[in-house]
C-alpha positions in Angstrom: 165.2 261.7 46.3 162.5 264.4 46.7 161.1 265.2 43.2 159.4 268.4 44.4 161.8 271.2 43.9 164.2 269.1 41.8 165.5 270.2 38.4 165.1 267.3 35.9 166.3 266.7 32.4 164.3 264.2 30.4 165.6 262.8 27.1 163.2 261.8 24.3 160.4 264.0 25.8 158.6 264.5 22.5 156.4 261.4 23.0 155.7 258.2 24.9 157.4 257.5 28.2 159.6 260.6 28.0 156.6 263.0 27.5 154.8 261.3 30.4 157.9 261.8 32.6 158.1 265.5 31.8 154.4 266.0 32.5 154.4 264.1 35.8 157.6 265.8 37.0 156.0 269.1 36.5 152.9 268.0 38.3 155.1 267.0 41.3 156.7 270.4 41.5 160.0 269.8 39.5 161.6 272.2 37.0 161.9 270.3 33.7 164.2 270.4 30.7 162.3 268.5 28.0 164.7 267.4 25.3 164.6 265.7 22.0 166.3 265.6 18.6 163.1 267.2 17.3 162.2 269.8 20.0 159.6 271.4 17.8 157.4 268.3 18.5 157.5 268.9 22.3 154.2 270.4 23.5 154.5 270.4 27.3 153.5 273.7 28.9 155.9 274.8 31.7 158.9 272.8 30.5 162.0 274.3 29.1 162.5 272.8 25.7 166.0 271.9 24.4 167.4 270.2 21.3 169.5 267.2 22.3 170.8 264.3 20.3 172.3 261.8 22.8 174.5 260.2 20.1 176.2 263.5 19.3 178.9 264.4 21.8 178.8 268.1 21.0 175.0 268.2 21.5 175.4 266.3 24.9 178.1 268.7 26.0 176.0 271.7 25.1 173.1 270.4 27.1 175.3 269.8 30.2 176.6 273.3 29.9 173.1 274.9 29.5 171.4 272.7 32.1 174.0 273.2 34.9 171.3 273.2 37.6 170.1 269.6 37.0 170.0 267.2 39.9 167.8 264.5 38.3 168.7 262.9 34.9 166.1 260.8 33.1 167.7 258.7 30.4 164.8 257.7 28.2 165.7 258.4 24.6 166.7 255.3 22.6 166.4 253.7 19.2 164.1 250.7 19.5 164.1 249.3 15.9 167.3 247.2 15.8 165.7 244.1 14.2 167.4 240.7 14.0 171.0 240.2 15.1 171.7 237.4 12.6 170.2 238.8 9.4 169.1 242.3 10.2 170.5 245.6 8.9 174.0 246.1 10.6 173.4 249.9 10.6 170.1 249.5 12.5 171.8 247.2 15.0 174.6 249.7 15.5 172.2 252.6 15.8 170.2 250.7 18.5 173.4 250.0 20.5 174.7 253.6 19.9 171.6 255.2 21.5 170.8 252.7 24.2 174.3 252.1 25.5 176.7 254.8 24.2 174.1 257.6 24.3 173.1 256.8 27.8 176.8 256.6 28.8 177.5 259.9 27.1 174.7 261.6 29.1 175.9 260.1 32.4 179.5 261.1 31.8 178.5 264.6 30.9 176.1 265.1 33.8 177.9 263.2 36.6 179.9 266.3 37.4 176.8 268.5 37.3 175.0 266.2 39.7 178.0 266.1 42.0 178.1 269.9 42.1 174.4 270.0 42.9 174.5 267.6 45.8 174.5 264.2 44.2 171.0 263.9 42.9 169.8 260.9 40.9 169.8 259.2 37.5 167.0 257.1 36.2 167.6 254.9 33.2 164.6 253.5 31.3 165.4 249.9 30.4 163.2 247.0 29.4 162.3 243.6 30.6 163.7 242.5 27.2 167.1 243.0 28.9 166.5 239.9 30.9 165.3 237.7 28.0 165.1 238.6 24.3 162.4 239.7 21.7 161.8 237.6 18.6 162.0 240.0 15.7 163.9 242.6 17.6 166.8 240.7 19.3 169.2 243.7 18.7 167.0 245.9 20.9 167.0 243.2 23.7 170.8 242.9 23.4 171.2 246.7 23.6 169.0 246.9 26.7 171.0 244.1 28.3 174.1 246.2 27.8 172.4 249.2 29.2 171.4 247.3 32.3 175.1 246.4 32.8 176.0 250.0 32.3 173.4 251.1 34.9 174.8 248.7 37.5 178.3 249.8 36.8 177.8 253.5 37.1 175.7 253.0 40.3 178.9 251.6 41.9 181.1 254.4 40.5 178.8 257.2 41.4 177.9 256.0 44.9 180.7 258.0 46.5 179.4 261.3 45.2 175.9 260.5 46.5 174.2 259.9 43.2 171.3 257.5 43.3 171.2 255.4 40.1 167.8 253.7 39.4 166.8 251.3 36.7 163.2 251.4 35.4 162.5 247.9 33.9 159.0 247.8 32.4 157.4 245.1 30.2 154.9 246.2 27.6 154.3 250.0 27.7 151.5 251.4 25.6 153.5 253.8 23.4 153.1 254.4 19.6 156.4 252.5 19.2 155.1 249.4 20.8 151.8 249.4 18.9 153.5 250.1 15.6 155.8 247.1 16.2 152.8 244.9 17.2 150.9 245.8 14.0 154.0 244.9 11.9 154.4 241.6 13.7 150.7 240.7 13.8 150.7 240.7 17.6 147.6 241.2 19.8 148.1 241.9 23.5 145.9 240.3 26.1 143.8 242.7 28.2 145.7 244.1 31.1 149.1 243.1 29.7 150.1 246.6 28.5 150.8 249.4 31.1 149.9 253.0 30.3 153.0 255.3 30.1 151.5 257.6 32.7 151.0 254.8 35.2 154.5 253.5 34.6 156.0 257.0 35.2 154.1 257.4 38.5 155.5 254.0 39.6 159.0 255.0 38.6 159.0 258.3 40.4 157.4 256.8 43.5 160.3 254.3 43.5 162.9 257.0 42.9 161.5 259.0 45.8 161.7 255.9 48.0 165.4 255.4 47.1 164.9 252.2 45.1 167.6 251.1 42.7 165.3 249.0 40.5 161.7 249.7 39.7 159.8 246.9 38.0 156.2 246.7 36.7 154.6 243.2 36.9 156.1 242.0 33.6 159.5 243.3 34.6 159.2 241.4 37.9 158.3 238.2 36.0 161.3 238.6 33.7 163.7 239.1 36.6 162.4 236.1 38.5 162.8 233.9 35.4 166.6 234.6 35.4 167.0 231.8 37.9 165.9 229.3 35.1 166.9 228.7 31.5 167.0 231.7 29.1 163.8 232.3 27.3 162.2 234.7 24.9 160.0 237.6 26.0 156.3 236.7 25.5 154.8 239.6 23.7 151.4 238.2 23.1 
């Protein structure tokens, strides 16, 4: 897909990976709807800012009606703080699954007809290498990302006939405030070169999307996928 001249909608654009997506898309000549539950926190010149809660069906429907010219959907928004599956807060676990899986699905279901009318376009889902392993201390997040990976593979098959490219971005450690906050709480220190900058990740993702790739992996993502041929293992954060 050619990003230049595309019209993209980015969820969770108020910070981190989503903000980097919106900025890079604009730099590559795309029109951008930058969305978040708290749109007042979005400070991206040139983007059209919209309020959007991907877990609220009415909010999703309103976004699809307003952004009827979209031909590129970036599903980035997600709750990342699910905690432990065995003894964590059940509400936090449900919230993580609700945003990562059901929120992504709601966006795809709402925008698939929009993409079809606009020539097919593309969807990029922001996943995690944790989908192929797990994360001690945040196993609920890893499980939700596993479900989102399965969702991504399913809708890729279902949307192929309408010409929609569905790409999974599967990064390892991305240098966002969310990651660093989690690391501080867990007492984790990252080795030099282990964490990828969000802007670098986004450039990698958009290059892959423009090349028609269905999965885009950073080095840790590639390690995690190659390890699937062996016994299950936890994701090494430190």
